[in-house]
PDB file of N, CA, C and O in Angstrom:
ATOM      1  N   MET A   1      26.327  13.844 -22.690  1.00  0.00           N
ATOM      2  CA  MET A   1      26.078  13.272 -21.564  1.00  0.00           C
ATOM      3  C   MET A   1      26.790  11.708 -21.903  1.00  0.00           C
ATOM      4  O   MET A   1      26.275  11.019 -22.783  1.00  0.00           O
ATOM      5  N   THR A   2      27.781  11.296 -21.283  1.00  0.00           N
ATOM      6  CA  THR A   2      27.821   9.899 -21.579  1.00  0.00           C
ATOM      7  C   THR A   2      26.818   9.085 -21.094  1.00  0.00           C
ATOM      8  O   THR A   2      25.769   9.350 -20.505  1.00  0.00           O
ATOM      9  N   ASN A   3      27.420   7.852 -21.512  1.00  0.00           N
ATOM     10  CA  ASN A   3      26.666   6.617 -21.437  1.00  0.00           C
ATOM     11  C   ASN A   3      26.449   6.102 -19.554  1.00  0.00           C
ATOM     12  O   ASN A   3      25.430   5.633 -19.047  1.00  0.00           O
ATOM     13  N   ASP A   4      27.944   6.437 -18.791  1.00  0.00           N
ATOM     14  CA  ASP A   4      27.590   5.924 -17.413  1.00  0.00           C
ATOM     15  C   ASP A   4      26.768   6.767 -16.785  1.00  0.00           C
ATOM     16  O   ASP A   4      26.075   6.289 -15.886  1.00  0.00           O
ATOM     17  N   THR A   5      26.592   8.834 -17.239  1.00  0.00           N
ATOM     18  CA  THR A   5      25.476   8.794 -16.582  1.00  0.00           C
ATOM     19  C   THR A   5      24.659   9.009 -17.163  1.00  0.00           C
ATOM     20  O   THR A   5      24.318  10.188 -17.062  1.00  0.00           O
ATOM     21  N   LYS A   6      23.650   8.004 -18.280  1.00  0.00           N
ATOM     22  CA  LYS A   6      22.937   8.383 -18.913  1.00  0.00           C
ATOM     23  C   LYS A   6      22.331   6.743 -17.297  1.00  0.00           C
ATOM     24  O   LYS A   6      21.321   6.753 -16.592  1.00  0.00           O
ATOM     25  N   LYS A   7      23.059   6.064 -17.318  1.00  0.00           N
ATOM     26  CA  LYS A   7      23.193   4.701 -16.791  1.00  0.00           C
ATOM     27  C   LYS A   7      22.633   5.030 -15.309  1.00  0.00           C
ATOM     28  O   LYS A   7      21.777   4.462 -14.631  1.00  0.00           O
ATOM     29  N   GLN A   8      23.461   6.189 -15.059  1.00  0.00           N
ATOM     30  CA  GLN A   8      22.644   6.700 -13.318  1.00  0.00           C
ATOM     31  C   GLN A   8      21.785   6.702 -13.214  1.00  0.00           C
ATOM     32  O   GLN A   8      21.124   5.982 -12.466  1.00  0.00           O
ATOM     33  N   ASN A   9      21.150   8.156 -14.482  1.00  0.00           N
ATOM     34  CA  ASN A   9      20.242   8.971 -14.169  1.00  0.00           C
ATOM     35  C   ASN A   9      19.080   7.685 -14.919  1.00  0.00           C
ATOM     36  O   ASN A   9      18.032   8.235 -15.259  1.00  0.00           O
ATOM     37  N   SER A  10      19.086   6.593 -15.132  1.00  0.00           N
ATOM     38  CA  SER A  10      17.802   5.785 -15.552  1.00  0.00           C
ATOM     39  C   SER A  10      17.932   4.844 -14.272  1.00  0.00           C
ATOM     40  O   SER A  10      17.137   3.906 -14.212  1.00  0.00           O
ATOM     41  N   ARG A  11      18.883   5.008 -13.214  1.00  0.00           N
ATOM     42  CA  ARG A  11      18.872   3.917 -12.334  1.00  0.00           C
ATOM     43  C   ARG A  11      18.025   4.503 -11.427  1.00  0.00           C
ATOM     44  O   ARG A  11      17.183   3.871 -10.789  1.00  0.00           O
ATOM     45  N   SER A  12      18.221   5.735 -11.341  1.00  0.00           N
ATOM     46  CA  SER A  12      17.398   7.157  -9.885  1.00  0.00           C
ATOM     47  C   SER A  12      15.806   7.227 -10.018  1.00  0.00           C
ATOM     48  O   SER A  12      14.850   7.311  -9.248  1.00  0.00           O
ATOM     49  N   ILE A  13      16.051   7.137 -11.597  1.00  0.00           N
ATOM     50  CA  ILE A  13      14.136   7.596 -11.444  1.00  0.00           C
ATOM     51  C   ILE A  13      13.889   6.723 -11.889  1.00  0.00           C
ATOM     52  O   ILE A  13      14.381   6.258 -12.917  1.00  0.00           O
ATOM     53  N   PRO A  14      12.513   5.979 -10.783  1.00  0.00           N
ATOM     54  CA  PRO A  14      11.988   4.804 -10.989  1.00  0.00           C
ATOM     55  C   PRO A  14      10.827   4.941 -11.867  1.00  0.00           C
ATOM     56  O   PRO A  14      10.257   6.032 -11.895  1.00  0.00           O
ATOM     57  N   ASP A  15      10.207   3.522 -12.924  1.00  0.00           N
ATOM     58  CA  ASP A  15       9.395   3.812 -13.628  1.00  0.00           C
ATOM     59  C   ASP A  15       7.800   4.441 -12.679  1.00  0.00           C
ATOM     60  O   ASP A  15       7.485   4.640 -11.505  1.00  0.00           O
ATOM     61  N   SER A  16       7.284   4.537 -13.772  1.00  0.00           N
ATOM     62  CA  SER A  16       5.875   5.517 -13.091  1.00  0.00           C
ATOM     63  C   SER A  16       5.391   4.807 -12.719  1.00  0.00           C
ATOM     64  O   SER A  16       4.465   5.463 -12.241  1.00  0.00           O
ATOM     65  N   LYS A  17       5.062   3.294 -12.347  1.00  0.00           N
ATOM     66  CA  LYS A  17       4.067   2.172 -12.069  1.00  0.00           C
ATOM     67  C   LYS A  17       5.181   2.019 -10.439  1.00  0.00           C
ATOM     68  O   LYS A  17       4.645   1.310  -9.587  1.00  0.00           O
ATOM     69  N   ASP A  18       6.351   2.513 -10.094  1.00  0.00           N
ATOM     70  CA  ASP A  18       7.165   2.125  -9.155  1.00  0.00           C
ATOM     71  C   ASP A  18       7.034   3.271  -8.024  1.00  0.00           C
ATOM     72  O   ASP A  18       7.135   3.088  -6.810  1.00  0.00           O
ATOM     73  N   ARG A  19       6.773   4.559  -8.721  1.00  0.00           N
ATOM     74  CA  ARG A  19       6.781   5.755  -7.770  1.00  0.00           C
ATOM     75  C   ARG A  19       5.491   5.780  -7.170  1.00  0.00           C
ATOM     76  O   ARG A  19       5.656   6.409  -6.124  1.00  0.00           O
ATOM     77  N   ARG A  20       4.452   5.485  -7.245  1.00  0.00           N
ATOM     78  CA  ARG A  20       3.322   5.733  -6.840  1.00  0.00           C
ATOM     79  C   ARG A  20       3.464   4.512  -5.676  1.00  0.00           C
ATOM     80  O   ARG A  20       2.521   4.716  -4.912  1.00  0.00           O
ATOM     81  N   LYS A  21       4.153   3.443  -5.246  1.00  0.00           N
ATOM     82  CA  LYS A  21       4.979   2.363  -4.636  1.00  0.00           C
ATOM     83  C   LYS A  21       5.198   3.429  -3.755  1.00  0.00           C
ATOM     84  O   LYS A  21       5.366   4.578  -4.165  1.00  0.00           O
ATOM     85  N   VAL A  22       5.213   2.908  -1.734  1.00  0.00           N
ATOM     86  CA  VAL A  22       5.587   3.473  -0.963  1.00  0.00           C
ATOM     87  C   VAL A  22       5.965   2.016   0.047  1.00  0.00           C
ATOM     88  O   VAL A  22       5.366   0.947  -0.071  1.00  0.00           O
ATOM     89  N   LYS A  23       7.314   2.332   1.231  1.00  0.00           N
ATOM     90  CA  LYS A  23       7.040   0.693   2.090  1.00  0.00           C
ATOM     91  C   LYS A  23       6.298   1.571   2.736  1.00  0.00           C
ATOM     92  O   LYS A  23       6.148   2.771   2.506  1.00  0.00           O
ATOM     93  N   PHE A  24       5.846   0.909   3.552  1.00  0.00           N
ATOM     94  CA  PHE A  24       5.087   1.171   5.025  1.00  0.00           C
ATOM     95  C   PHE A  24       5.708  -0.261   5.975  1.00  0.00           C
ATOM     96  O   PHE A  24       5.609  -1.444   5.648  1.00  0.00           O
ATOM     97  N   GLU A  25       6.477   0.417   7.457  1.00  0.00           N
ATOM     98  CA  GLU A  25       6.475  -0.218   8.137  1.00  0.00           C
ATOM     99  C   GLU A  25       6.223  -0.508   9.226  1.00  0.00           C
ATOM    100  O   GLU A  25       7.030   0.088   9.940  1.00  0.00           O
ATOM    101  N   VAL A  26       5.187  -1.418  10.145  1.00  0.00           N
ATOM    102  CA  VAL A  26       3.949  -1.318  10.558  1.00  0.00           C
ATOM    103  C   VAL A  26       3.713  -2.083  11.844  1.00  0.00           C
ATOM    104  O   VAL A  26       3.391  -3.255  11.648  1.00  0.00           O
ATOM    105  N   TYR A  27       3.808  -1.638  13.353  1.00  0.00           N
ATOM    106  CA  TYR A  27       3.506  -2.649  14.264  1.00  0.00           C
ATOM    107  C   TYR A  27       2.359  -2.619  14.505  1.00  0.00           C
ATOM    108  O   TYR A  27       1.695  -1.583  14.529  1.00  0.00           O
ATOM    109  N   GLY A  28       1.933  -3.745  14.723  1.00  0.00           N
ATOM    110  CA  GLY A  28       0.916  -4.169  15.743  1.00  0.00           C
ATOM    111  C   GLY A  28       1.051  -5.364  16.519  1.00  0.00           C
ATOM    112  O   GLY A  28       1.975  -5.824  17.189  1.00  0.00           O
ATOM    113  N   GLU A  29      -1.055  -6.059  16.037  1.00  0.00           N
ATOM    114  CA  GLU A  29      -0.723  -7.104  17.076  1.00  0.00           C
ATOM    115  C   GLU A  29      -1.427  -8.495  16.210  1.00  0.00           C
ATOM    116  O   GLU A  29      -1.215  -9.696  16.379  1.00  0.00           O
ATOM    117  N   GLU A  30      -2.359  -7.768  15.209  1.00  0.00           N
ATOM    118  CA  GLU A  30      -2.748  -9.061  14.545  1.00  0.00           C
ATOM    119  C   GLU A  30      -2.733  -8.648  13.219  1.00  0.00           C
ATOM    120  O   GLU A  30      -2.662  -7.423  13.115  1.00  0.00           O
ATOM    121  N   MET A  31      -2.780  -9.317  12.068  1.00  0.00           N
ATOM    122  CA  MET A  31      -3.166  -8.797  10.350  1.00  0.00           C
ATOM    123  C   MET A  31      -4.205  -9.554   9.955  1.00  0.00           C
ATOM    124  O   MET A  31      -4.503 -10.655  10.420  1.00  0.00           O
ATOM    125  N   VAL A  32      -4.783  -8.944   9.063  1.00  0.00           N
ATOM    126  CA  VAL A  32      -6.048  -9.950   8.188  1.00  0.00           C
ATOM    127  C   VAL A  32      -5.870  -9.092   6.880  1.00  0.00           C
ATOM    128  O   VAL A  32      -5.661  -7.879   6.849  1.00  0.00           O
ATOM    129  N   GLU A  33      -6.020 -10.156   5.537  1.00  0.00           N
ATOM    130  CA  GLU A  33      -6.235  -9.695   4.164  1.00  0.00           C
ATOM    131  C   GLU A  33      -7.452  -9.902   3.618  1.00  0.00           C
ATOM    132  O   GLU A  33      -8.027 -10.973   3.425  1.00  0.00           O
ATOM    133  N   LYS A  34      -8.004  -8.170   3.247  1.00  0.00           N
ATOM    134  CA  LYS A  34      -9.751  -8.948   3.072  1.00  0.00           C
ATOM    135  C   LYS A  34      -9.387  -7.969   1.558  1.00  0.00           C
ATOM    136  O   LYS A  34      -8.538  -7.133   1.251  1.00  0.00           O
ATOM    137  N   ILE A  35     -10.637  -8.670   0.832  1.00  0.00           N
ATOM    138  CA  ILE A  35     -11.365  -8.260  -0.379  1.00  0.00           C
ATOM    139  C   ILE A  35     -11.690  -6.677  -0.078  1.00  0.00           C
ATOM    140  O   ILE A  35     -12.274  -6.616   1.004  1.00  0.00           O
ATOM    141  N   VAL A  36     -11.550  -5.632  -0.546  1.00  0.00           N
ATOM    142  CA  VAL A  36     -12.807  -4.709   0.040  1.00  0.00           C
ATOM    143  C   VAL A  36     -14.230  -5.003  -1.174  1.00  0.00           C
ATOM    144  O   VAL A  36     -14.088  -5.156  -2.387  1.00  0.00           O
ATOM    145  N   LYS A  37     -15.050  -5.012  -0.698  1.00  0.00           N
ATOM    146  CA  LYS A  37     -16.507  -5.038  -1.560  1.00  0.00           C
ATOM    147  C   LYS A  37     -17.564  -4.000  -1.384  1.00  0.00           C
ATOM    148  O   LYS A  37     -17.747  -3.171  -0.492  1.00  0.00           O
ATOM    149  N   LEU A  38     -18.145  -4.250  -2.375  1.00  0.00           N
ATOM    150  CA  LEU A  38     -18.898  -2.386  -2.694  1.00  0.00           C
ATOM    151  C   LEU A  38     -20.011  -3.022  -1.680  1.00  0.00           C
ATOM    152  O   LEU A  38     -20.523  -4.058  -1.257  1.00  0.00           O
ATOM    153  N   SER A  39     -19.976  -1.111  -1.600  1.00  0.00           N
ATOM    154  CA  SER A  39     -21.238  -1.201  -0.569  1.00  0.00           C
ATOM    155  C   SER A  39     -21.819   0.209  -0.751  1.00  0.00           C
ATOM    156  O   SER A  39     -21.662   1.118   0.064  1.00  0.00           O
ATOM    157  N   GLY A  40     -22.335   0.279  -1.616  1.00  0.00           N
ATOM    158  CA  GLY A  40     -23.537   1.290  -1.908  1.00  0.00           C
ATOM    159  C   GLY A  40     -22.839   2.719  -3.083  1.00  0.00           C
ATOM    160  O   GLY A  40     -23.152   2.880  -4.263  1.00  0.00           O
ATOM    161  N   ASN A  41     -21.911   3.518  -2.309  1.00  0.00           N
ATOM    162  CA  ASN A  41     -21.298   3.997  -3.178  1.00  0.00           C
ATOM    163  C   ASN A  41     -19.995   4.088  -2.594  1.00  0.00           C
ATOM    164  O   ASN A  41     -19.698   5.267  -2.782  1.00  0.00           O
ATOM    165  N   SER A  42     -18.979   3.505  -1.958  1.00  0.00           N
ATOM    166  CA  SER A  42     -17.974   3.237  -0.973  1.00  0.00           C
ATOM    167  C   SER A  42     -17.649   1.964  -1.336  1.00  0.00           C
ATOM    168  O   SER A  42     -17.868   1.423  -2.420  1.00  0.00           O
ATOM    169  N   GLY A  43     -16.953   1.379  -0.079  1.00  0.00           N
ATOM    170  CA  GLY A  43     -16.246   0.186  -0.356  1.00  0.00           C
ATOM    171  C   GLY A  43     -16.300  -0.531   1.254  1.00  0.00           C
ATOM    172  O   GLY A  43     -16.001   0.251   2.157  1.00  0.00           O
ATOM    173  N   ARG A  44     -16.620  -1.802   1.619  1.00  0.00           N
ATOM    174  CA  ARG A  44     -16.677  -2.105   2.924  1.00  0.00           C
ATOM    175  C   ARG A  44     -15.566  -2.881   2.980  1.00  0.00           C
ATOM    176  O   ARG A  44     -15.001  -3.194   1.932  1.00  0.00           O
ATOM    177  N   VAL A  45     -14.989  -3.396   4.493  1.00  0.00           N
ATOM    178  CA  VAL A  45     -14.067  -4.947   4.511  1.00  0.00           C
ATOM    179  C   VAL A  45     -14.980  -4.869   6.105  1.00  0.00           C
ATOM    180  O   VAL A  45     -15.296  -3.805   6.637  1.00  0.00           O
ATOM    181  N   TYR A  46     -15.268  -6.147   6.629  1.00  0.00           N
ATOM    182  CA  TYR A  46     -15.655  -6.765   7.333  1.00  0.00           C
ATOM    183  C   TYR A  46     -14.396  -7.049   8.958  1.00  0.00           C
ATOM    184  O   TYR A  46     -14.125  -8.249   8.959  1.00  0.00           O
ATOM    185  N   LEU A  47     -14.016  -6.672   9.590  1.00  0.00           N
ATOM    186  CA  LEU A  47     -12.995  -7.326  10.879  1.00  0.00           C
ATOM    187  C   LEU A  47     -13.846  -7.707  11.540  1.00  0.00           C
ATOM    188  O   LEU A  47     -15.053  -7.479  11.456  1.00  0.00           O
ATOM    189  N   PRO A  48     -13.143  -8.473  12.429  1.00  0.00           N
ATOM    190  CA  PRO A  48     -13.387  -9.349  13.481  1.00  0.00           C
ATOM    191  C   PRO A  48     -14.392  -8.737  14.533  1.00  0.00           C
ATOM    192  O   PRO A  48     -14.118  -7.544  14.665  1.00  0.00           O
ATOM    193  N   PRO A  49     -15.354  -9.074  15.256  1.00  0.00           N
ATOM    194  CA  PRO A  49     -16.385  -8.546  16.408  1.00  0.00           C
ATOM    195  C   PRO A  49     -15.597  -7.876  17.260  1.00  0.00           C
ATOM    196  O   PRO A  49     -16.003  -6.872  17.847  1.00  0.00           O
ATOM    197  N   ASP A  50     -13.693  -8.645  17.501  1.00  0.00           N
ATOM    198  CA  ASP A  50     -13.453  -8.259  18.686  1.00  0.00           C
ATOM    199  C   ASP A  50     -12.509  -7.230  18.981  1.00  0.00           C
ATOM    200  O   ASP A  50     -11.996  -6.779  20.005  1.00  0.00           O
ATOM    201  N   TRP A  51     -12.412  -6.888  17.133  1.00  0.00           N
ATOM    202  CA  TRP A  51     -12.109  -5.882  16.671  1.00  0.00           C
ATOM    203  C   TRP A  51     -12.668  -4.515  17.568  1.00  0.00           C
ATOM    204  O   TRP A  51     -11.835  -3.656  17.856  1.00  0.00           O
ATOM    205  N   VAL A  52     -13.631  -4.398  17.859  1.00  0.00           N
ATOM    206  CA  VAL A  52     -14.289  -3.434  17.873  1.00  0.00           C
ATOM    207  C   VAL A  52     -13.844  -2.293  18.511  1.00  0.00           C
ATOM    208  O   VAL A  52     -13.721  -2.385  19.732  1.00  0.00           O
ATOM    209  N   GLY A  53     -13.649  -1.538  18.134  1.00  0.00           N
ATOM    210  CA  GLY A  53     -13.145   0.134  19.640  1.00  0.00           C
ATOM    211  C   GLY A  53     -11.948  -0.286  18.934  1.00  0.00           C
ATOM    212  O   GLY A  53     -11.560   0.804  18.516  1.00  0.00           O
ATOM    213  N   SER A  54     -11.259  -0.983  18.599  1.00  0.00           N
ATOM    214  CA  SER A  54      -9.611  -0.809  18.503  1.00  0.00           C
ATOM    215  C   SER A  54      -9.204   0.335  17.418  1.00  0.00           C
ATOM    216  O   SER A  54      -9.884   0.880  16.548  1.00  0.00           O
ATOM    217  N   ARG A  55      -7.984   0.480  17.755  1.00  0.00           N
ATOM    218  CA  ARG A  55      -7.500   1.699  15.977  1.00  0.00           C
ATOM    219  C   ARG A  55      -6.667   0.727  15.221  1.00  0.00           C
ATOM    220  O   ARG A  55      -5.739  -0.051  15.445  1.00  0.00           O
ATOM    221  N   VAL A  56      -7.260   1.037  14.428  1.00  0.00           N
ATOM    222  CA  VAL A  56      -6.348  -0.039  12.639  1.00  0.00           C
ATOM    223  C   VAL A  56      -6.054   1.021  11.708  1.00  0.00           C
ATOM    224  O   VAL A  56      -6.473   2.178  11.740  1.00  0.00           O
ATOM    225  N   LYS A  57      -5.117   0.368  10.703  1.00  0.00           N
ATOM    226  CA  LYS A  57      -4.847   1.007   9.926  1.00  0.00           C
ATOM    227  C   LYS A  57      -5.086   0.352   9.093  1.00  0.00           C
ATOM    228  O   LYS A  57      -5.353  -0.839   9.257  1.00  0.00           O
ATOM    229  N   ILE A  58      -5.055   1.123   7.582  1.00  0.00           N
ATOM    230  CA  ILE A  58      -6.031   0.432   6.067  1.00  0.00           C
ATOM    231  C   ILE A  58      -4.834   0.232   5.523  1.00  0.00           C
ATOM    232  O   ILE A  58      -4.000   1.085   5.827  1.00  0.00           O
ATOM    233  N   ILE A  59      -4.471  -0.646   4.797  1.00  0.00           N
ATOM    234  CA  ILE A  59      -3.142   0.259   3.530  1.00  0.00           C
ATOM    235  C   ILE A  59      -3.301  -0.705   2.420  1.00  0.00           C
ATOM    236  O   ILE A  59      -3.090  -1.914   2.513  1.00  0.00           O
ATOM    237  N   ARG A  60      -3.749   0.027   1.199  1.00  0.00           N
ATOM    238  CA  ARG A  60      -4.270  -0.566  -0.060  1.00  0.00           C
ATOM    239  C   ARG A  60      -2.666  -0.866  -0.405  1.00  0.00           C
ATOM    240  O   ARG A  60      -1.671  -0.173  -0.194  1.00  0.00           O
ATOM    241  N   ILE A  61      -2.848  -2.437  -1.144  1.00  0.00           N
ATOM    242  CA  ILE A  61      -1.607  -2.907  -1.224  1.00  0.00           C
ATOM    243  C   ILE A  61      -1.431  -2.917  -3.025  1.00  0.00           C
ATOM    244  O   ILE A  61      -0.366  -2.935  -3.642  1.00  0.00           O
ATOM    245  N   ASP A  62      -2.714  -2.901  -3.552  1.00  0.00           N
ATOM    246  CA  ASP A  62      -2.930  -3.138  -5.279  1.00  0.00           C
ATOM    247  C   ASP A  62      -3.853  -2.427  -5.592  1.00  0.00           C
ATOM    248  O   ASP A  62      -4.233  -2.388  -6.762  1.00  0.00           O
TER     249      ASP A  62
END
């Protein structure tokens, strides 16, 4: 394998940490950024009361 081929292969295979990341493009009305809090055996995020009944999407960013 030549040096050029090795360089191309190393660029095309991302680090294991980057492999788990994906890009989302989302269109919406509003956005809030919150920290998930422990709630029993699960997590909880409080959202504004006027969002009740609305469809939301949650994306974990870290």
